[in-house]
C-alpha positions in Angstrom: 5.3 20.6 43.3 4.1 23.4 40.9 0.6 23.1 42.2 1.8 23.6 45.8 3.7 26.7 44.7 0.6 28.2 43.1 -1.4 27.5 46.2 1.2 29.3 48.5 1.0 32.3 46.1 -2.8 32.4 46.4 -2.6 32.4 50.2 0.0 35.2 50.1 -2.2 37.4 48.0 -5.2 36.8 50.2 -3.2 37.6 53.4 -1.9 40.8 51.7 -5.4 42.1 50.9 -6.3 45.2 52.9 -9.8 45.5 51.5 -12.8 43.9 53.1 -15.7 41.7 52.3 -16.8 41.0 48.8 -13.6 42.5 47.3 -11.5 39.9 49.0 -13.9 37.2 48.0 -13.9 38.3 44.4 -10.1 38.7 44.1 -9.7 35.4 45.9 -12.0 33.7 43.4 -10.2 35.3 40.5 -6.8 34.1 41.8 -8.3 30.7 42.5 -9.6 30.4 39.0 -6.1 31.4 37.8 -4.7 28.6 39.9 -7.1 26.1 38.4 -6.2 27.2 34.9 -2.5 27.1 35.6 -2.8 23.7 37.2 -4.8 22.4 34.3 -2.2 23.7 31.9 0.5 22.2 33.9 -1.3 18.9 34.0 -1.6 18.9 30.2 2.1 19.8 29.9 3.0 16.9 32.2 0.7 14.6 30.3 2.3 15.5 27.0 5.8 15.2 28.4 5.2 11.5 28.8 3.8 11.2 25.2 6.7 10.1 22.9 5.3 12.1 20.0 6.0 15.3 21.9 9.6 14.6 22.5 12.7 14.1 20.5 13.3 10.5 19.6 16.6 9.6 20.9 16.7 6.3 19.1 19.1 5.1 16.4 18.4 7.3 13.3 15.3 8.7 15.1 13.3 5.6 14.4 9.9 5.3 16.1 10.1 4.3 19.8 7.4 1.6 19.4 8.0 0.2 22.9 7.0 3.6 24.3 4.0 4.5 22.1 0.7 3.6 23.7 -2.8 3.8 22.3 -3.6 6.8 24.5 -0.8 8.8 22.9 -2.3 9.0 19.5 -5.3 11.2 19.9 -3.5 14.0 21.8 -0.7 13.8 19.2 -3.1 14.1 16.3 -4.8 17.1 17.9 -1.4 18.8 18.4 -0.3 17.9 14.9 -3.5 19.5 13.5 -3.0 22.5 15.7 0.6 23.0 14.6 -0.3 22.5 10.9 -3.0 25.2 11.2 -0.6 27.5 12.9 1.9 27.0 10.1 -0.8 27.7 7.5 -1.8 30.9 9.3 1.8 32.0 9.3 1.9 31.6 5.5 -1.5 33.2 4.9 -0.8 36.3 7.1 2.8 36.8 6.0 2.8 40.4 4.7 5.7 39.8 2.5 5.2 39.1 -1.2 4.7 35.4 -2.0 7.9 33.6 -2.8 8.7 29.9 -3.4 10.4 29.8 0.0 7.8 31.5 2.1 4.8 29.8 0.5 5.6 26.5 -1.2 8.6 25.4 1.0 6.6 26.5 4.0 3.7 24.3 2.9 6.0 21.3 2.5 7.2 21.9 6.1 3.7 22.7 7.6 2.8 19.2 8.6 6.1 17.9 10.0 4.7 17.0 13.5 1.4 15.6 12.1 3.3 13.6 9.4 5.3 11.8 12.1 2.1 10.9 14.0 0.1 9.9 10.9 2.9 7.8 9.5 3.2 5.7 12.6 -0.5 5.3 13.2 -1.5 4.6 9.6 1.2 2.0 9.2 0.3 0.2 12.4 -3.4 0.5 11.7 -2.7 -1.5 8.5 -0.2 -4.0 9.8 -1.0 -4.4 13.5 -4.4 -3.0 14.3 -7.0 -3.8 17.0 -10.5 -2.6 17.9 -9.1 0.3 19.9 -6.9 1.5 17.0 -9.9 1.3 14.7 -11.9 3.5 17.1 -9.1 6.1 17.0 -9.1 5.9 13.2 -12.8 6.6 13.1 -12.3 9.6 15.3 -9.2 11.0 13.5 -10.3 10.3 9.9 -12.9 13.2 9.8 -10.5 15.4 11.7 -7.8 14.9 9.0 -10.4 15.3 6.2 -11.4 18.6 7.7 -7.8 19.8 7.9 -7.2 18.8 4.3 -10.3 20.7 3.2 -9.4 23.7 5.4 -6.1 24.0 3.6 -7.4 23.4 0.0 -10.4 25.7 0.4 -8.4 28.5 2.1 -8.8 31.4 -0.5 -5.9 33.5 0.8 -3.6 30.6 0.8 -4.7 29.6 -2.7 -4.2 33.2 -3.9 -0.5 33.1 -2.9 0.0 29.8 -4.7 -1.9 31.0 -7.7 0.2 34.2 -7.9 3.4 32.1 -7.8 2.1 29.7 -10.5 1.1 32.6 -12.8 4.6 34.1 -12.4 6.5 30.8 -12.6 8.4 31.7 -15.7 10.0 34.7 -14.0 11.0 32.9 -10.8 14.2 31.2 -11.9 13.1 27.9 -10.3 14.8 24.5 -10.6 13.1 21.7 -12.5 12.1 20.1 -9.2 10.7 23.4 -7.8 8.7 23.9 -11.0 7.2 20.5 -10.6 6.4 21.0 -6.9 4.7 24.4 -7.6 2.7 22.9 -10.4 1.5 20.0 -8.3 0.5 22.3 -5.4 -1.4 24.6 -7.8 -3.3 21.6 -9.3 -3.9 20.2 -5.8 -5.7 23.3 -4.8 -7.8 23.4 -8.0 -8.6 19.7 -7.7 -9.2 20.2 -3.9 -12.0 22.7 -4.6 -10.3 26.0 -4.3 -12.3 27.5 -7.2 -15.7 26.4 -5.9 -18.3 28.8 -4.6 -19.1 28.8 -0.9 -22.2 26.6 -1.1 -20.4 24.0 -3.2 -17.4 24.2 -0.9 -19.7 23.1 2.0 -21.0 20.2 -0.2 -17.5 19.3 -1.1 -16.4 19.1 2.6 -19.4 16.9 3.5 -18.7 14.5 0.7 -15.0 14.2 1.6 -15.8 13.5 5.2 -18.4 10.9 4.3 -16.0 9.2 1.7 -13.2 9.1 4.2 -15.3 7.3 6.8 -16.9 4.9 4.2 -13.5 3.9 2.8 -12.3 3.3 6.4 -15.4 1.1 7.1 -14.9 -0.8 3.9 -11.4 -1.8 4.9 -12.4 -2.7 8.5 -15.2 -4.9 7.2 -12.8 -6.6 4.8 -10.3 -7.3 7.5 -13.0 -9.0 9.6 -14.1 -11.1 6.7 -10.6 -12.1 5.7 -9.8 -13.2 9.2 -12.8 -15.4 9.3 -12.4 -19.2 9.2 -13.1 -20.4 5.7 -13.1 -24.2 6.4 -12.9 -26.5 9.4 -12.0 -30.1 8.7 -12.8 -32.7 11.3 -12.4 -35.9 9.2 -8.8 -36.8 8.4 -9.9 -38.3 5.1 -10.9 -34.9 3.9 -7.2 -33.9 3.9 -6.5 -36.2 1.0 -3.9 -34.8 -1.4 -2.6 -32.1 0.9 1.1 -32.0 1.5 2.3 -32.6 5.1 3.4 -29.0 5.6 -0.1 -27.8 4.6 -1.7 -30.2 7.0 0.6 -29.2 9.9 -0.1 -25.5 9.2 -3.8 -26.1 9.3 -3.5 -28.1 12.6 -1.5 -25.2 14.1 -4.1 -22.7 12.9 -6.9 -24.8 14.4 -5.1 -24.8 17.7 -4.7 -21.1 17.6 -8.4 -20.7 16.9 -9.4 -22.9 19.9 -10.2 -26.0 17.7 -7.3 -28.3 18.6 -7.5 -31.7 16.9 -9.1 -30.2 13.8 -7.7 -28.5 10.7 -8.6 -24.9 9.9 -8.1 -23.1 6.7 -8.6 -19.3 6.6 -9.3 -16.9 3.8 -5.7 -15.6 3.9 -3.9 -16.6 0.7 -1.1 -18.7 2.4 -3.8 -20.9 3.9 -6.4 -21.3 1.1 -4.2 -21.3 -2.1 -2.3 -24.5 -1.1 -5.7 -26.1 -0.3 -7.0 -25.2 -3.7 -3.8 -26.5 -5.4 -3.7 -29.9 -3.7 -7.0 -30.9 -2.1 -8.7 -33.9 -3.8 -12.1 -32.9 -2.2 -13.7 -30.9 -5.0 -16.7 -29.9 -2.8 -14.4 -28.5 -0.1 -12.4 -26.6 -2.7 -15.6 -25.0 -3.9 -16.6 -24.1 -0.4 -13.3 -22.5 0.5 -13.0 -20.6 -2.8 -16.5 -19.2 -2.6 -15.8 -18.1 0.9 -12.9 -16.1 -0.4 -14.9 -14.7 -3.3 -17.8 -13.6 -1.0 -15.8 -11.6 1.5 -17.8 -8.5 2.1 -20.9 -10.1 0.5 -22.4 -12.2 3.3 -25.3 -10.0 4.2 -24.0 -9.5 7.7 -22.6 -6.6 9.7 -19.5 -6.6 7.6 -21.3 -6.4 4.3 -19.7 -4.0 1.8 -22.3 -3.8 -1.0 -24.1 -0.7 0.1 -20.9 0.9 1.2 -19.1 0.6 -2.1 -22.2 1.7 -4.1 -22.3 4.8 -1.9 -18.6 5.4 -2.4 -18.9 5.2 -6.2 -21.9 7.6 -6.2 -20.3 10.1 -3.9 -17.1 10.1 -6.1 -19.3 11.1 -9.1 -21.0 13.8 -7.1 -17.7 15.2 -5.9 -15.9 15.4 -9.3 -19.1 16.8 -10.9 -18.7 19.7 -8.5 -15.2 20.2 -9.8 -16.3 20.1 -13.4 -15.2 16.6 -14.3 -17.5 14.1 -16.1 -16.3 11.0 -14.2 -14.1 10.0 -11.3 -11.8 8.4 -13.8 -11.4 11.6 -15.7 -10.4 13.3 -12.4 -7.9 10.6 -11.4 -6.3 10.0 -14.8 -5.7 13.7 -15.4 -2.5 13.3 -13.3 -1.5 9.8 -14.6 0.5 8.8 -17.6 -2.6 7.4 -19.3 -4.3 10.8 -19.2 -7.9 9.8 -20.1 -10.3 6.9 -19.5 -10.4 6.2 -23.2 -6.7 5.5 -23.2 -6.9 3.0 -20.4 -9.8 1.2 -22.0 -7.9 1.1 -25.3 -4.8 -0.3 -23.6 -6.8 -2.9 -21.7 -8.7 -4.0 -24.8 -5.5 -4.5 -26.7 -4.3 -7.0 -24.1 -7.7 -8.6 -23.4 -8.2 -10.4 -26.7 -4.8 -12.3 -26.8 -5.0 -13.0 -23.1 -8.5 -14.5 -23.3 -7.4 -16.6 -26.3 -4.5 -18.0 -24.4 -6.7 -18.6 -21.3 -9.2 -20.5 -23.4 -6.4 -22.9 -24.5 -5.5 -23.3 -20.9 -9.1 -24.3 -20.1 -8.8 -27.0 -22.7 -5.6 -28.3 -21.1 -7.4 -28.5 -17.7 -10.4 -30.2 -19.2 -8.2 -32.9 -20.9 -6.8 -33.8 -17.5 -10.3 -34.0 -16.0 -11.6 -36.2 -18.9 -8.5 -38.4 -18.7 -9.3 -39.1 -15.0 -12.7 -40.3 -16.0 -14.7 -37.8 -13.9 -17.8 -36.3 -15.4 -17.8 -32.6 -14.9 -16.7 -29.4 -16.7 -13.9 -27.4 -15.2 -15.1 -24.6 -12.9 -13.2 -21.6 -11.3 -12.6 -23.5 -8.0 -10.9 -26.3 -10.0 -8.4 -24.1 -11.7 -5.5 -24.2 -9.2 -5.9 -28.0 -8.6 -5.8 -29.0 -12.3 -3.3 -26.3 -13.2 -0.8 -28.0 -10.9 -1.5 -31.3 -12.7 -0.9 -29.7 -16.1 2.3 -28.1 -14.9 3.5 -31.5 -13.6 2.5 -33.3 -16.9 3.9 -30.6 -19.3 6.9 -29.5 -17.4 7.6 -32.1 -14.7 7.2 -29.3 -12.2 5.0 -28.4 -9.3 4.9 -25.9 -6.4 6.0 -28.3 -3.8 9.2 -29.1 -5.7 10.2 -25.4 -5.5 9.2 -24.4 -1.9 12.2 -26.1 -0.2 14.5 -23.7 -2.1 12.5 -20.7 -1.1 13.1 -20.3 2.6 11.9 -16.8 3.4 15.2 -15.7 5.0 17.1 -16.9 1.9 14.7 -15.1 -0.5 15.1 -11.9 1.5 18.8 -12.2 1.5 18.6 -12.8 -2.2 16.8 -9.6 -3.0 19.3 -7.8 -0.7 22.3 -9.3 -2.6 20.8 -8.6 -6.0 20.2 -5.0 -5.0 23.8 -4.8 -3.7 25.2 -6.1 -7.0 23.0 -3.6 -8.9 23.4 -0.5 -6.9 26.4 -1.0 -4.7 24.5 -0.8 -1.4 25.0 -2.8 1.8 22.0 -4.1 3.8 22.8 -5.1 7.4 20.5 -6.4 10.1 20.1 -4.2 13.2 19.0 -5.7 16.5 19.1 -2.4 18.5 16.1 -0.8 16.8 12.6 -1.1 18.3 9.8 -2.9 16.3 6.0 -3.0 16.7 5.7 -6.8 16.5 8.1 -9.7 17.1 7.8 -10.8 13.4 9.4 -7.5 12.3 13.1 -7.4 11.4 15.1 -4.2 10.9 18.0 -3.5 8.5 20.3 -0.6 7.9 20.9 0.3 4.3 24.3 1.9 3.5 26.2 3.0 0.4 29.3 0.9 -0.5 31.5 3.4 1.3 29.4 3.0 4.5 27.4 6.2 4.3 23.9 5.7 5.9 21.0 5.6 3.4 18.1 4.6 5.5 16.3 1.9 7.6 14.3 -1.0 6.2 11.6 -2.9 8.2 10.3 -6.3 6.9 7.0 -7.7 8.3 6.1 -10.8 6.3 3.7 -13.1 8.2 -0.1 -12.9 8.4 -2.0 -12.1 11.6 -5.5 -11.0 12.5 -4.4 -7.4 13.0 -3.0 -7.1 9.5 -4.9 -6.4 6.3 -4.6 -8.8 3.5 -2.1 -8.4 0.6 1.3 -6.9 0.5 2.5 -3.3 0.4 5.4 -0.9 0.9 5.2 2.3 3.0 7.3 4.7 5.0 7.6 5.8 8.6 9.5 8.8 7.3 10.3 9.9 3.8 13.5 11.3 2.4 13.9 15.0 1.9 16.7 17.7 1.8 15.1 21.1 2.5 17.4 23.9 3.6 20.4 21.5 3.6 18.7 19.3 6.3 19.0 15.8 4.8 16.4 13.5 6.2 17.0 9.8 5.6 14.0 7.4 5.0 12.5 4.8 7.2 10.8 2.2 4.8 8.7 -0.8 5.5 7.6 -3.8 3.5 4.5 -5.7 4.8 3.3 -9.1 3.4 1.2 -12.1 4.2 3.5 -15.0 3.3 3.5 -18.6 4.4 4.3 -18.8 8.1 6.9 -21.1 9.7 5.5 -24.2 11.3 6.7 -25.9 14.5 9.3 -27.9 12.7 9.9 -26.0 9.4 10.8 -22.4 8.5 8.7 -20.3 6.2 8.9 -21.9 2.7 7.5 -19.6 0.1 5.4 -20.2 -3.0 6.5 -18.8 -6.4 3.9 -16.1 -6.1 5.1 -15.1 -2.6 8.8 -14.9 -3.8 7.6 -12.7 -6.7 5.7 -10.5 -4.3 8.7 -10.1 -1.9 10.9 -8.9 -4.8 8.1 -6.6 -6.0 7.7 -4.9 -2.7 11.4 -4.5 -2.2 11.5 -2.7 -5.5 9.1 -0.2 -4.0 11.3 0.0 -1.0 14.3 0.8 -3.1 12.3 3.6 -4.8 11.9 5.1 -1.3 15.3 4.3 0.1 17.3 5.6 -2.8 15.2 8.7 -3.3 17.2 11.9 -3.6 14.8 14.9 -3.9 14.8 18.2 -2.0 11.1 18.5 -1.3 8.9 15.8 0.3 6.1 16.5 -2.2 8.5 15.8 -5.1 8.4 12.1 -4.2 4.8 11.8 -5.4 4.8 9.6 -8.5 1.9 9.0 -11.0 0.1 5.8 -10.0 0.8 4.2 -13.4 4.5 4.9 -13.1 5.0 4.0 -9.4 4.9 0.3 -10.2 7.9 0.4 -12.5 10.6 0.1 -9.8 8.7 -2.7 -8.1 7.9 -4.8 -11.1 11.3 -4.5 -12.7 12.7 -6.2 -9.5 10.6 -9.3 -10.2 12.7 -10.0 -13.3 15.7 -10.9 -11.1 13.7 -13.3 -8.9 13.5 -16.1 -11.4 16.3 -15.3 -13.8 18.9 -18.1 -13.6 21.6 -15.7 -12.4 19.3 -14.4 -9.7 18.2 -17.9 -8.6 21.8 -19.0 -8.2 22.3 -16.2 -5.6 19.6 -17.3 -3.2 17.6 -20.4 -4.1 19.1 -22.9 -1.6 17.6 -26.0 0.0 16.4 -25.1 3.5 17.9 -28.3 5.0 21.1 -28.9 3.0 21.8 -25.4 1.8 22.6 -26.9 -1.6 21.8 -24.5 -4.5 18.9 -25.2 -6.7 20.0 -27.7 -9.3 20.3 -26.6 -12.9 17.8 -29.2 -13.9 15.2 -27.5 -11.7 16.2 -24.0 -13.0 15.7 -25.2 -16.5 12.2 -26.5 -15.7 11.3 -23.0 -14.3 12.5 -21.4 -17.5 10.6 -23.8 -19.6 7.4 -23.2 -17.6 7.7 -19.4 -17.7 4.6 -19.0 -19.9 2.6 -21.4 -17.8 -0.8 -20.1 -16.7 -0.1 -16.6 -18.2 -3.5 -16.5 -19.8 -5.3 -17.1 -16.5 -3.2 -14.6 -14.6 -3.6 -11.9 -17.2 -7.3 -12.4 -17.7 -8.2 -12.4 -13.9 -6.2 -9.3 -13.5 -7.6 -7.5 -16.6 -11.1 -8.4 -15.5 -10.6 -6.6 -12.2 -9.1 -3.6 -14.1 -12.1 -3.4 -16.3 -14.4 -3.6 -13.2 -12.5 -0.8 -11.6 -12.8 1.4 -14.7 -16.5 0.6 -15.1 -17.3 1.7 -11.5 -15.4 4.9 -12.0 -16.7 6.0 -15.4 -20.2 6.3 -14.0 -21.7 9.7 -14.9 -24.6 9.9 -12.4 -25.0 9.5 -8.7 -27.4 6.6 -8.7 -26.3 4.0 -6.1 -26.0 0.8 -8.1 -26.9 -2.7 -7.1 -23.3 -3.9 -6.6 -23.7 -7.5 -7.6 -25.8 -6.7 -10.7 -23.4 -4.0 -11.8 -20.4 -6.3 -11.4 -22.1 -9.2 -13.3 -23.0 -6.9 -16.2 -19.5 -5.5 -16.3 -17.8 -8.9 -16.5 -20.3 -10.3 -18.9 -19.8 -7.4 -21.2 -16.2 -8.2 -21.5 -16.9 -11.9 -22.3 -15.1 -13.2 -19.2 -15.2 -17.0 -19.4 -16.9 -18.8 -16.4 -13.8 -20.8 -15.5 -12.1 -17.6 -14.4 -13.2 -15.1 -11.7 -12.0 -11.5 -11.6 -9.0 -11.2 -9.2 -11.2 -9.2 -6.9 -14.9 -8.9 -6.5 -16.4 -5.5 -5.8 -17.1 -6.2 -2.2 -13.4 -7.1 -1.4 -11.7 -4.8 -3.9 -9.7 -3.0 -1.3 -7.3 -1.4 -3.9 -10.1 0.8 -5.3 -12.5 1.3 -2.5 -10.1 1.6 0.4 -6.6 1.7 -0.9 -5.9 4.6 -3.3 -6.1 2.8 -6.6 -9.5 3.9 -7.8 -9.3 4.2 -11.6 -5.8 3.0 -11.2 -5.8 -0.8 -10.9 -4.8 -0.9 -14.6 -1.4 0.6 -13.5 0.2 -2.7 -12.7 0.0 -3.9 -16.3 0.7 -0.4 -17.7 3.9 -0.5 -15.6 4.5 -4.0 -16.8 5.0 -2.6 -20.3 7.5 -0.2 -18.8 9.4 -2.8 -16.8 9.5 -5.3 -19.6 11.0 -2.7 -21.9 13.3 -1.4 -19.2 14.6 -4.9 -18.3 15.5 -5.3 -22.0 18.1 -2.6 -21.3 19.8 -4.9 -18.8 19.5 -8.0 -21.0 21.1 -6.1 -23.9 24.3 -5.9 -21.9 24.2 -8.1 -18.8 21.9 -8.7 -15.8 24.1 -6.7 -13.5 25.5 -4.2 -15.9 26.7 -1.4 -13.6 26.3 1.4 -16.2 22.7 0.4 -16.8 22.0 0.0 -13.1 23.5 3.4 -12.3 21.4 5.1 -15.0 18.2 3.4 -13.6 19.1 4.5 -10.1 19.9 8.1 -11.2 17.0 8.7 -13.6 14.2 6.6 -12.0 14.8 5.6 -8.4 16.4 8.8 -7.1 14.1 11.2 -9.0 10.7 10.2 -7.7 8.1 12.5 -9.3 10.4 15.5 -9.4 10.2 15.7 -13.2 7.8 14.5 -15.9 8.1 10.7 -15.6 8.1 10.0 -19.3 11.0 12.3 -19.7 12.8 10.4 -16.9 12.0 7.1 -18.6 13.3 8.3 -22.0 16.4 9.6 -20.3 17.0 6.1 -19.0 15.9 4.1 -22.0 16.4 6.5 -24.9 12.8 6.1 -26.2 9.2 5.6 -25.1 8.3 2.0 -24.2 6.6 -0.5 -26.6 4.2 -3.3 -25.8 6.3 -5.9 -27.6 8.5 -7.0 -24.7 5.4 -7.5 -22.5 3.5 -9.5 -25.1 6.5 -11.7 -25.7 7.1 -12.2 -22.0 3.6 -13.4 -21.4 3.3 -15.4 -24.6 0.5 -13.2 -25.8 2.1 -12.3 -29.2 
């Protein structure tokens, strides 16, 4: 319609011309070119009008309209988001008014509103439901976003405004949260290269772009390797020892992989861990376990050895430009630990007692092996199998006795009910909100009085488009700038045991623990109550406190009574079984602590390198673990080639934070135990001082406000039987 109107306008102008010859031709060409430009502009406008990112989301609570978002919508939306962010930055930079917190810092926090909406949807789906096309988009947009980040951090006029405010901060009459936000922005610019000379700024940009693409490639490779088939069984005799449910799951997996009539085990934990726990075929256990260990280390197109070595070297080069000795010095500057020396000291204090306990556990395993009359020494691929036998012998308990009481839906309801008893919230399923995959369920979270808090998405089953592990994220974070309260949209993603044709998802103890852990993160996002989006950023070694403290309620007798019900009879878990869980609480703690600490040391060793030499990944890893005296019966929780946390997941120099936060959560949970598990006063204090505050104040001050003192290691050592 519009094109036709433009065309009539052109004809009118031509007919009205009184001049002859070339002038008519020239004017006609000019007008025709104008027509083409207007048509092209109109075509772009029409195209964007069908792109949901360019329109208001008229969905419940403005949740993402996943049914409408198509792959072709992402790139134009990213481009527009970058364009709008740049325009917002220009408006700040060229504002002739004197810098104020409002026209500079608040404006920065608002500058990426459109882009944040696009990035949040895309990054979450690229982690939880990706495909080859999405990964291509990621490879295109990653350098674009890296450039934008550097354009902002390296903008001298923008930094000058922030620096002026920071230098005058004592005179500005700012709130505590505003002071924190201003300080964080100032440090972000310094750490983002703002003080570099032009030549070094160019180097810095190139390093950032290369690192962003290498990290992306590392994750893509690992996803391919994790989705690979680890073991195909054709002979039914090779299923000896496996529970019926495990066999049925393997048969269903084989069918889905085009190998009907066989049994397939993948390198996803819900598939390979039960095999390691129960299979009587030692050689097959070894094959599957080594397949898991060697993800990213198979000398194929998905090999990560050279990629991670390059990442480690580039990180050294980048921080050296900024004046830091190591990448760990750079990262830890903003964490509670402060320095690499403090992390090493902390890890070493735990390593010796953990290794001592693990050595005792090895002896327990070997006794079972010797009793069976087989002639071999226990190896790493034997651990799960014989640990189950030790548990049964010592505590009359094994994994399969517990699974029937851990139906996924019951466990999820349990963590909801526990959260309600603690914080007075309601969590209600919604069936009118769009999801990105049929496995996803949606819940509205409300206060006790019915006031809306936020939306929670759960996505718990493995699939090929989902990276391994479990995590919590947001499609939209909470904020309250200029009185505009924005409620959060939070998601938990996991890779838990899938339902079979005749049984629901029956979770392992570890999976139950993980579900509670991730919902603790979700509560941290859902109950946030800060003004500024950037105030939600929390130091890496503090962010695990809200998640890990939730694990305490999962297997406490009072917690179990709320949700642990038999999936067939709905009968609660009998007291006898609860007592066995309590008696076995220290079981395998040496193993679990040592495998975790080994990975933490490996992370720190990679990131305390002081030169840019690209190491041989396998040789470096071997030397790192041997230096610590890791016993051969235990492997580090992750090998370098599949250590996604540190090479593709934001935890570089920070994997230690889980056990650092374990000290915090063990100490914090004591506050509940001193009164009662659901003491309302204690819960209200934890919500007010920890969950609501995010990173809006110094986190140790927040912790002391809740607990009354700094945490001590004693509670953690006692809990793990390491004292």
